Backbone as a chain_set.jsonl record, in Angstrom:
{"seq": "QVQLVESGGGLVQAGGSLSLSCAASGSTFSISTMGWYRQVPGKQRELVASISSGGTTNYGDSVKGRFTISRDNAKNTVYLQMNNLKPEDTAVYFCKVRALLNNFWGQGTQVTVSS", "coords": {"N": [[14.862, 7.925, 11.455], [12.309, 5.691, 10.368], [9.538, 3.764, 11.217], [7.271, 1.271, 10.133], [4.014, -0.024, 10.348], [1.923, -2.402, 9.138], [-1.442, -3.373, 8.355], [-4.442, -5.295, 7.76], [-4.457, -7.189, 5.708], [-5.523, -10.301, 4.162], [-7.838, -12.978, 3.348], [-10.005, -13.021, 0.592], [-12.895, -13.251, -1.499], [-13.076, -13.242, -5.106], [-14.101, -10.209, -6.564], [-14.729, -9.046, -4.217], [-13.912, -6.803, -1.457], [-11.215, -5.143, 0.249], [-9.344, -3.558, 2.813], [-6.322, -1.881, 3.432], [-3.952, -0.672, 5.8], [-1.33, 1.5, 6.904], [0.728, 2.532, 9.335], [2.954, 5.038, 10.295], [5.84, 5.719, 12.276], [8.316, 7.456, 14.261], [10.71, 9.4, 12.654], [8.691, 11.185, 11.514], [8.225, 13.741, 10.599], [9.653, 14.157, 8.313], [8.482, 12.779, 6.235], [7.55, 12.293, 2.896], [6.496, 11.162, 0.084], [4.131, 8.476, 0.139], [3.297, 5.047, -0.234], [2.102, 1.988, -1.855], [3.257, -1.222, -2.675], [3.443, -4.367, -4.412], [4.223, -7.889, -4.431], [4.853, -10.981, -5.987], [6.069, -14.283, -5.516], [9.016, -14.924, -7.347], [8.584, -12.903, -9.133], [9.027, -9.451, -10.112], [8.873, -6.747, -7.791], [6.116, -4.548, -7.837], [4.674, -1.315, -8.439], [1.738, -0.371, -6.791], [0.165, 1.809, -5.861], [0.694, 5.284, -5.182], [1.072, 8.245, -3.179], [1.544, 11.671, -2.882], [2.852, 14.157, -0.573], [1.291, 16.36, -0.996], [-1.038, 15.277, -1.939], [-1.219, 14.269, -4.512], [-1.862, 11.543, -6.622], [-0.817, 8.304, -7.843], [-1.232, 5.454, -9.842], [-0.775, 1.972, -10.453], [-1.231, 0.463, -13.66], [-2.815, -1.856, -13.68], [-4.533, -1.671, -11.526], [-6.01, 0.602, -11.646], [-8.982, 2.409, -11.262], [-10.061, 0.545, -9.569], [-8.708, 0.435, -7.117], [-8.026, 2.642, -4.366], [-5.945, 5.062, -3.043], [-5.131, 6.751, -0.039], [-4.311, 9.236, 2.467], [-3.666, 10.171, 5.848], [-2.33, 12.729, 7.219], [-2.133, 13.774, 9.784], [-2.303, 11.523, 11.33], [-0.212, 10.11, 10.394], [-0.552, 8.031, 8.538], [-1.159, 5.797, 5.853], [-3.523, 4.593, 3.513], [-5.066, 1.897, 1.707], [-7.676, 1.247, -0.265], [-9.198, -1.463, -1.603], [-11.106, -2.567, -4.169], [-13.409, -4.676, -6.007], [-11.79, -7.003, -6.266], [-9.433, -9.204, -7.831], [-8.252, -12.505, -8.73], [-5.602, -12.239, -9.668], [-4.662, -10.172, -8.166], [-3.6, -11.252, -5.939], [-0.973, -11.305, -3.689], [1.946, -10.328, -1.788], [1.658, -7.422, -0.025], [3.327, -4.397, 0.315], [3.996, -1.615, 2.313], [5.407, 1.525, 1.568], [7.435, 4.236, 2.492], [8.681, 7.42, 1.829], [11.267, 9.123, 3.237], [13.612, 11.179, 4.998], [15.403, 11.258, 2.893], [15.449, 8.651, 2.064], [14.055, 5.363, 1.387], [11.62, 3.619, 3.208], [10.384, 0.531, 4.349], [7.497, -1.447, 5.013], [6.577, -4.496, 6.791], [5.182, -6.192, 5.156], [2.105, -7.584, 4.018], [-0.065, -10.288, 3.52], [-2.244, -10.691, 0.813], [-4.846, -12.505, -0.402], [-6.771, -13.585, -3.044], [-9.512, -15.393, -3.902], [-11.093, -17.371, -6.46]], "CA": [[14.404, 6.56, 11.222], [10.868, 5.539, 10.276], [9.03, 2.405, 11.354], [5.965, 1.13, 9.52], [3.223, -1.164, 10.775], [0.842, -2.648, 8.209], [-2.526, -4.227, 8.788], [-5.584, -5.375, 6.867], [-4.397, -8.26, 4.735], [-6.354, -11.458, 4.436], [-8.418, -13.757, 2.259], [-11.27, -12.481, 0.117], [-13.336, -13.806, -2.774], [-13.056, -12.354, -6.254], [-15.197, -9.254, -6.565], [-14.856, -8.464, -2.901], [-13.122, -5.631, -1.097], [-10.31, -5.251, 1.377], [-8.673, -2.301, 3.121], [-5.028, -1.965, 4.081], [-3.479, 0.552, 6.424], [0.082, 1.504, 7.258], [0.996, 3.63, 10.251], [4.367, 5.36, 10.417], [6.307, 6.349, 13.501], [9.713, 7.843, 14.206], [10.975, 10.707, 12.066], [7.561, 11.394, 10.611], [8.275, 15.097, 10.042], [10.342, 14.148, 7.028], [7.774, 11.952, 5.262], [7.03, 12.926, 1.687], [5.61, 10.241, -0.616], [3.76, 7.216, 0.75], [2.736, 4.218, -1.276], [1.945, 0.551, -1.725], [3.814, -2.087, -3.702], [3.119, -5.769, -4.184], [5.176, -8.813, -5.018], [4.567, -12.405, -6.052], [7.327, -15.018, -5.623], [9.545, -15.084, -8.682], [8.304, -11.735, -9.951], [9.528, -8.177, -9.633], [7.951, -5.931, -7.034], [5.509, -3.546, -8.684], [3.914, -0.24, -7.817], [0.285, -0.432, -6.757], [-0.314, 3.187, -5.786], [1.468, 6.191, -4.353], [0.437, 9.536, -2.931], [2.506, 12.659, -2.415], [2.447, 14.932, 0.594], [0.258, 17.282, -1.444], [-2.238, 14.557, -2.315], [-1.173, 13.762, -5.877], [-1.854, 10.081, -6.62], [-0.347, 7.569, -8.995], [-1.673, 4.07, -9.74], [-0.386, 1.009, -11.458], [-2.286, 0.3, -14.66], [-3.675, -2.997, -13.403], [-5.448, -1.411, -10.417], [-6.734, 1.848, -11.874], [-10.423, 2.269, -11.25], [-10.47, -0.423, -8.555], [-8.057, 0.736, -5.843], [-7.915, 4.039, -4.003], [-4.981, 5.348, -1.99], [-5.375, 7.988, 0.692], [-3.431, 9.381, 3.615], [-4.045, 11.06, 6.929], [-1.041, 13.22, 7.69], [-2.191, 13.946, 11.234], [-2.1, 10.198, 11.921], [0.939, 9.496, 9.726], [-1.068, 6.756, 8.072], [-1.585, 5.673, 4.47], [-4.525, 3.551, 3.352], [-5.357, 1.394, 0.376], [-8.981, 0.617, -0.397], [-9.159, -2.346, -2.758], [-12.437, -3.019, -4.549], [-13.484, -5.566, -7.169], [-10.533, -7.747, -6.273], [-9.271, -10.282, -8.787], [-7.221, -13.464, -8.306], [-4.281, -11.735, -9.998], [-4.24, -9.233, -7.132], [-2.966, -12.011, -4.872], [0.432, -10.945, -3.536], [2.31, -9.675, -0.54], [1.589, -5.98, -0.207], [4.285, -3.684, 1.145], [3.916, -0.172, 2.451], [6.677, 2.228, 1.422], [7.42, 5.643, 2.861], [9.872, 8.195, 1.497], [11.607, 10.018, 4.332], [15.049, 11.321, 5.278], [16.078, 10.962, 1.631], [15.515, 7.21, 1.911], [12.812, 4.612, 1.355], [11.409, 2.72, 4.329], [9.424, -0.491, 3.967], [6.791, -2.229, 6.01], [6.916, -5.922, 6.835], [4.4, -6.892, 4.156], [0.894, -8.266, 4.459], [-0.546, -11.161, 2.458], [-3.594, -10.555, 0.283], [-5.175, -13.652, -1.242], [-8.086, -13.456, -3.667], [-9.949, -16.667, -4.451], [-12.071, -17.272, -7.532]], "C": [[12.883, 6.519, 11.244], [10.515, 4.065, 10.386], [7.604, 2.356, 10.83], [5.285, -0.137, 10.017], [2.014, -1.287, 9.866], [-0.218, -3.535, 8.833], [-3.595, -4.267, 7.708], [-5.554, -6.465, 5.823], [-5.3, -9.418, 5.122], [-6.823, -12.142, 3.181], [-9.777, -13.184, 1.89], [-11.614, -13.132, -1.213], [-13.249, -12.768, -3.881], [-14.31, -11.482, -6.276], [-15.391, -8.563, -5.239], [-13.921, -7.299, -2.679], [-12.287, -5.903, 0.136], [-9.63, -3.902, 1.57], [-7.369, -2.558, 3.861], [-4.702, -0.628, 4.725], [-2.021, 0.384, 6.821], [0.349, 2.746, 8.088], [2.494, 3.812, 10.436], [4.659, 6.001, 11.767], [7.794, 6.638, 13.371], [9.859, 9.249, 13.663], [9.911, 11.069, 11.044], [7.512, 12.796, 10.017], [8.783, 15.099, 8.618], [9.613, 13.373, 5.941], [7.279, 12.779, 4.085], [6.029, 11.974, 1.023], [5.354, 8.978, 0.208], [3.115, 6.355, -0.339], [2.657, 2.749, -0.918], [2.537, -0.145, -2.936], [3.383, -3.512, -3.405], [4.095, -6.661, -4.925], [4.687, -10.245, -4.903], [5.903, -13.129, -6.165], [7.757, -15.232, -7.063], [9.31, -13.908, -9.606], [8.843, -10.471, -9.294], [8.45, -7.439, -8.844], [7.42, -4.799, -7.91], [4.732, -2.511, -7.882], [2.426, -0.53, -7.906], [-0.28, 0.985, -6.793], [0.62, 4.002, -4.916], [0.717, 7.498, -4.21], [1.466, 10.479, -2.337], [1.985, 13.371, -1.18], [1.342, 15.921, 0.254], [-1.016, 16.616, -1.92], [-2.279, 14.06, -3.746], [-1.015, 12.244, -5.859], [-1.341, 9.515, -7.93], [-0.704, 6.103, -8.793], [-1.048, 3.206, -10.815], [-1.551, 0.744, -12.398], [-3.285, -0.8, -14.296], [-4.702, -2.743, -12.297], [-6.256, -0.138, -10.59], [-8.234, 1.591, -11.965], [-10.943, 1.323, -10.196], [-9.919, -0.098, -7.169], [-8.006, 2.242, -5.623], [-6.925, 4.195, -2.851], [-5.338, 6.676, -1.335], [-4.415, 8.064, 1.868], [-4.024, 10.368, 4.608], [-2.749, 11.531, 7.565], [-1.007, 13.419, 9.206], [-1.931, 12.636, 11.958], [-0.894, 9.479, 11.338], [0.591, 8.118, 9.18], [-1.48, 6.839, 6.605], [-2.504, 4.467, 4.349], [-4.609, 3.109, 1.9], [-6.693, 0.677, 0.414], [-8.985, -0.163, -1.701], [-10.559, -2.897, -3.011], [-12.361, -3.89, -5.794], [-12.193, -6.361, -7.327], [-10.577, -8.927, -7.226], [-8.204, -11.248, -8.296], [-5.8, -12.977, -8.589], [-3.796, -10.636, -9.055], [-3.552, -9.933, -5.962], [-1.469, -11.734, -4.841], [0.685, -10.54, -2.094], [2.366, -8.183, -0.815], [2.484, -5.289, 0.808], [3.998, -2.195, 1.146], [5.306, 0.43, 2.285], [6.495, 3.701, 1.733], [8.747, 6.274, 2.476], [10.101, 9.198, 2.607], [13.113, 10.049, 4.522], [15.897, 10.937, 4.068], [16.248, 9.466, 1.388], [14.115, 6.615, 1.801], [12.764, 3.653, 2.537], [10.245, 1.8, 3.998], [8.768, -1.143, 5.162], [7.126, -3.694, 5.887], [6.204, -6.74, 5.76], [3.196, -7.579, 4.76], [0.317, -9.042, 3.283], [-1.992, -10.844, 2.103], [-3.828, -11.713, -0.674], [-6.604, -13.518, -1.737], [-8.436, -14.782, -4.328], [-11.022, -16.451, -5.513], [-13.388, -17.908, -7.141]], "O": [[12.243, 7.216, 12.032], [11.121, 3.22, 9.727], [6.82, 3.279, 11.05], [5.908, -1.196, 10.096], [1.173, -0.389, 9.821], [0.065, -4.34, 9.721], [-3.654, -3.39, 6.847], [-6.54, -6.653, 5.11], [-5.779, -9.505, 6.253], [-6.289, -11.925, 2.094], [-10.599, -12.896, 2.76], [-10.722, -13.52, -1.968], [-13.337, -11.566, -3.629], [-15.421, -11.954, -6.038], [-16.143, -7.592, -5.148], [-13.224, -6.861, -3.594], [-12.603, -6.769, 0.952], [-9.37, -3.187, 0.602], [-7.319, -3.354, 4.798], [-5.129, 0.422, 4.246], [-1.545, -0.729, 7.043], [0.214, 3.871, 7.607], [3.215, 2.851, 10.702], [3.834, 6.727, 12.322], [8.455, 6.121, 12.471], [9.216, 10.181, 14.146], [10.198, 11.238, 9.859], [6.819, 13.016, 9.024], [8.392, 15.941, 7.809], [10.099, 13.319, 4.811], [6.665, 13.832, 4.262], [4.846, 11.982, 1.365], [6.25, 8.477, 0.887], [2.468, 6.872, -1.25], [3.079, 2.321, 0.156], [2.345, 0.283, -4.074], [3.001, -3.829, -2.279], [4.713, -6.255, -5.91], [4.176, -10.666, -3.865], [6.799, -12.636, -6.85], [6.965, -15.667, -7.9], [9.784, -13.908, -10.742], [9.082, -10.429, -8.087], [7.267, -7.496, -9.182], [8.182, -4.164, -8.639], [4.209, -2.791, -6.803], [1.915, -0.89, -8.967], [-1.101, 1.315, -7.649], [1.264, 3.468, -4.013], [-0.16, 7.82, -5.011], [2.175, 10.123, -1.396], [0.828, 13.209, -0.792], [0.544, 16.282, 1.119], [-1.978, 17.299, -2.27], [-3.282, 13.48, -4.162], [-0.144, 11.715, -5.169], [-1.419, 10.153, -8.98], [-0.508, 5.56, -7.706], [-0.822, 3.65, -11.941], [-2.713, 0.792, -11.993], [-4.475, -0.673, -14.582], [-5.645, -3.52, -12.146], [-7.107, 0.168, -9.754], [-8.686, 0.677, -12.654], [-12.147, 1.289, -9.941], [-10.588, -0.33, -6.162], [-7.95, 3.018, -6.577], [-7.053, 3.543, -1.815], [-5.791, 7.607, -2.001], [-3.779, 7.071, 2.224], [-4.778, 11.272, 4.248], [-2.143, 10.812, 8.359], [0.039, 13.249, 9.833], [-1.402, 12.631, 13.07], [-0.586, 8.358, 11.742], [1.349, 7.161, 9.342], [-2.074, 7.825, 6.17], [-2.292, 3.445, 5.001], [-4.264, 3.858, 0.985], [-6.829, -0.371, 1.045], [-8.799, 0.408, -2.775], [-11.123, -3.602, -2.175], [-11.381, -3.852, -6.538], [-11.587, -6.38, -8.398], [-11.614, -9.565, -7.406], [-7.333, -10.855, -7.52], [-4.886, -13.276, -7.821], [-2.642, -10.216, -9.136], [-2.984, -9.274, -5.091], [-0.778, -11.906, -5.845], [-0.24, -10.425, -1.29], [3.05, -7.739, -1.737], [2.41, -5.559, 2.007], [3.782, -1.593, 0.094], [6.279, -0.109, 2.813], [5.532, 4.332, 1.297], [9.811, 5.727, 2.764], [9.238, 10.029, 2.891], [13.806, 9.07, 4.243], [16.976, 10.361, 4.211], [17.097, 9.058, 0.595], [13.12, 7.281, 2.086], [13.74, 2.963, 2.832], [9.241, 2.235, 3.434], [9.402, -1.364, 6.194], [7.868, -4.098, 4.992], [6.598, -7.875, 5.49], [3.255, -8.093, 5.877], [0.221, -8.514, 2.175], [-2.853, -10.742, 2.977], [-3.091, -11.881, -1.645], [-7.534, -13.356, -0.946], [-7.722, -15.238, -5.221], [-11.765, -15.471, -5.468], [-14.33, -17.913, -7.934]]}, "num_chains": 1, "name": "protein.A"}
C-alpha cells in the first residue's frame, strides 16, 4: 500500500509560478512511475507530467516548456514546478504513483490562476 500527501497548491496571478510536491509512504520500494494529473469539474482528468524511475519525463502538450517534473527517490517525493501560469491551468492537481502493479492517487490540491 502507498499513501500520498500533496502540498503546494494555492492562488497565483497569471504569469506567476507555483511548486507542488507529493511525498509517498508505505510500500515505496515498488514505486515506478510518478506523475501529476489535473481535473476541472465536468471535464476528463488529463496528464500534466510523468517521470519514470529512470528519469524519463513526459508532459502534456499544454504545459510543455512551462512545467517541470522531478523526483527525489531517496525522499520518495515527486515535484512539479509550474512557471508562466495561465488561467486555463486552474484545476485540482492530483499526484499519481505507480506501485504494486496499481495506481495510487493523492487527495488533490487546488491551483487557481487569476488573470
